C-alpha positions as CSV (number, residue, x, y, z in Angstrom):
1,M,-6.4,-16.2,14.6
2,I,-8.2,-14.2,11.9
3,D,-10.9,-13.1,14.5
4,T,-8.2,-11.2,16.3
5,V,-7.0,-9.0,13.4
6,K,-7.4,-5.4,14.4
7,T,-4.8,-3.7,12.3
8,I,-3.5,-4.6,8.8
9,L,-0.3,-3.2,7.4
10,F,-0.5,-2.8,3.6
11,A,3.0,-2.6,2.1
12,S,2.8,-0.5,-1.0
13,N,5.4,-0.2,-3.7
14,L,3.2,1.9,-5.9
15,N,3.5,-0.3,-9.0
16,E,0.9,-0.8,-11.7
17,N,-0.8,-3.4,-9.6
18,S,-1.2,-1.3,-6.5
19,R,-4.9,-0.7,-7.0
20,T,-5.6,-4.4,-7.2
21,F,-3.5,-5.1,-4.2
22,F,-5.0,-2.4,-2.1
23,A,-8.5,-3.5,-3.2
24,V,-7.8,-6.8,-1.6
25,T,-6.7,-5.1,1.6
26,A,-9.7,-2.7,1.6
27,A,-12.2,-5.5,1.1
28,L,-10.6,-7.5,3.9
29,A,-10.4,-4.5,6.2
30,A,-14.1,-3.6,5.5
31,Q,-15.2,-7.1,6.2
32,M,-13.2,-7.4,9.4
33,K,-13.7,-3.8,10.5
34,T,-10.0,-3.3,11.0
35,R,-7.6,-0.3,10.8
36,V,-5.2,-0.1,7.9
37,I,-1.7,1.2,8.0
38,V,-0.5,2.0,4.5
39,L,3.3,1.9,4.3
40,H,5.5,3.0,1.5
41,V,9.3,2.8,1.9
42,L,11.2,5.2,-0.2
43,E,13.8,3.6,-2.4
44,R,15.6,5.3,-5.3
45,L,14.1,4.2,-8.6
46,Q,15.1,5.1,-12.1
47,E,11.5,6.2,-12.8
48,S,10.1,9.2,-10.8
49,Y,7.3,8.6,-8.3
50,E,5.2,11.0,-10.3
51,G,5.7,8.8,-13.4
52,I,4.6,5.8,-11.3
53,A,1.5,7.7,-10.1
54,V,0.6,8.7,-13.7
55,G,0.9,5.1,-14.7
56,I,-1.6,4.1,-11.9
57,F,-4.2,6.8,-12.4
58,G,-3.6,8.3,-15.8
59,A,-2.1,11.8,-16.5
60,S,-5.4,13.8,-16.4
61,R,-6.8,12.2,-13.3
62,W,-3.3,12.4,-11.6
63,G,-3.3,16.1,-12.2
64,E,-6.6,16.5,-10.4
65,I,-5.6,14.2,-7.5
66,L,-2.3,16.1,-7.0
67,H,-4.1,19.5,-7.1
68,E,-6.7,18.4,-4.5
69,Y,-4.1,16.8,-2.3
70,R,-1.8,19.9,-2.3
71,E,-4.6,22.0,-1.1
72,S,-5.1,19.9,2.0
73,A,-1.5,18.7,2.7
74,S,1.2,20.4,4.6
75,E,4.0,18.2,3.3
76,E,7.1,20.1,2.1
77,D,9.0,17.3,0.4
78,S,7.6,17.0,-3.2
79,E,8.5,13.3,-3.4
80,K,6.6,12.5,-0.2
81,L,3.8,14.8,-1.4
82,I,3.4,12.8,-4.6
83,I,3.5,9.4,-2.7
84,G,1.1,10.7,-0.1
85,A,-1.4,11.8,-2.7
86,A,-1.2,8.5,-4.5
87,L,-1.7,6.5,-1.3
88,H,-4.5,8.8,-0.2
89,Q,-6.3,8.2,-3.6
90,L,-5.9,4.4,-3.3
91,C,-7.9,4.7,0.0
92,Q,-10.5,7.0,-1.6
93,D,-11.0,4.7,-4.6
94,S,-11.5,1.7,-2.3
95,E,-14.4,3.5,-0.5
96,K,-16.3,3.4,-3.8
97,S,-15.7,-0.3,-4.4
98,V,-16.2,-1.8,-0.9
99,G,-18.3,1.0,0.8
100,G,-17.7,2.2,4.3
101,F,-13.9,2.3,3.9
102,G,-12.1,5.5,3.4
103,D,-9.1,7.4,4.5
104,K,-10.4,7.7,8.1
105,E,-9.5,4.1,8.5
106,C,-6.1,4.5,6.8
107,E,-3.0,5.8,8.3
108,F,-0.2,6.6,5.9
109,I,3.5,6.1,6.7
110,I,6.1,7.1,4.2
111,S,9.5,6.1,5.5
112,E,13.0,5.7,4.2
113,G,15.3,2.8,4.6
114,D,15.6,-0.9,4.0
115,I,12.2,-2.2,2.7
116,V,12.1,-5.4,4.7
117,E,13.3,-3.8,7.9
118,E,10.8,-1.0,7.6
119,I,7.9,-3.4,7.1
120,V,9.0,-5.5,10.1
121,T,9.6,-2.4,12.3
122,Q,6.4,-0.6,11.3
123,S,4.2,-3.7,11.7
124,K,5.6,-4.2,15.2
125,N,5.4,-0.5,16.2
126,H,1.7,-0.3,15.2
127,H,0.8,-3.7,16.6
128,C,-0.3,-5.0,13.2
129,D,-1.9,-8.4,13.2
130,M,-1.5,-9.0,9.5
131,V,0.6,-7.7,6.6
132,V,-0.6,-7.6,3.0
133,M,1.9,-7.6,0.1
134,G,1.5,-8.0,-3.6
135,A,2.6,-10.9,-5.7
136,S,5.1,-10.4,-8.5
137,K,5.0,-11.5,-12.1
138,G,6.8,-14.7,-12.4
139,S,7.1,-17.2,-15.2
140,P,4.7,-17.0,-18.1
141,S,2.6,-19.6,-16.3
142,G,2.0,-17.6,-13.1
143,I,3.1,-15.4,-10.3
144,T,6.0,-15.6,-7.9
145,V,6.8,-14.5,-4.4
146,G,9.7,-12.0,-4.5
147,P,12.7,-11.6,-2.2
148,Y,11.0,-8.9,-0.1
149,I,8.0,-11.2,0.7
150,K,10.3,-14.1,1.4
151,S,12.3,-12.0,3.9
152,V,9.3,-10.6,5.6
153,L,7.9,-14.1,6.0
154,K,11.1,-15.2,7.7
155,K,11.1,-12.2,10.1
156,L,7.5,-11.9,11.2
157,S,5.3,-14.4,13.0
158,I,2.0,-12.8,12.0
159,P,-0.1,-13.8,8.9
160,I,1.2,-12.4,5.6
161,L,-1.4,-12.2,2.9
162,I,0.0,-12.2,-0.7
163,A,-2.5,-10.3,-2.9
164,P,-2.8,-11.9,-6.3
165,L,-2.1,-10.1,-9.6
166,E,-5.2,-9.2,-11.6
167,S,-6.0,-11.9,-14.1
């Protein structure tokens, strides 16, 4: 089954572990020479998406990333611009760590709606052969599989890889 993987959907929530989760996806995609669909589903959070991006990359580096991305992007919506810049940078960073993998192999989708339904719909629309999602912090002794992962597991018949938290 793994030999037939041509497209991987990476479901990103842009949390503090996104780099780690995407690194797993990038390494797998580079090894298998697959296409990656990077999906982020907009949901209303108390914290702004810009605050999340600063948490991932640091304030100084985020300013540089956003400036570079604005010059090349045509996105009007500032929230989608911020998310797009962060997702684009995750792909760029992965190229350094795994080599031969950059944003040419990544397609970005920023959608709105129910997270589980969007993951299911987008994975089917793009004929994905695998979905990668990140684990959650669980009990003090380990990690847990959250409700989104459990729901996706029930609704899809393709492999779901749960990327581990950084130890």
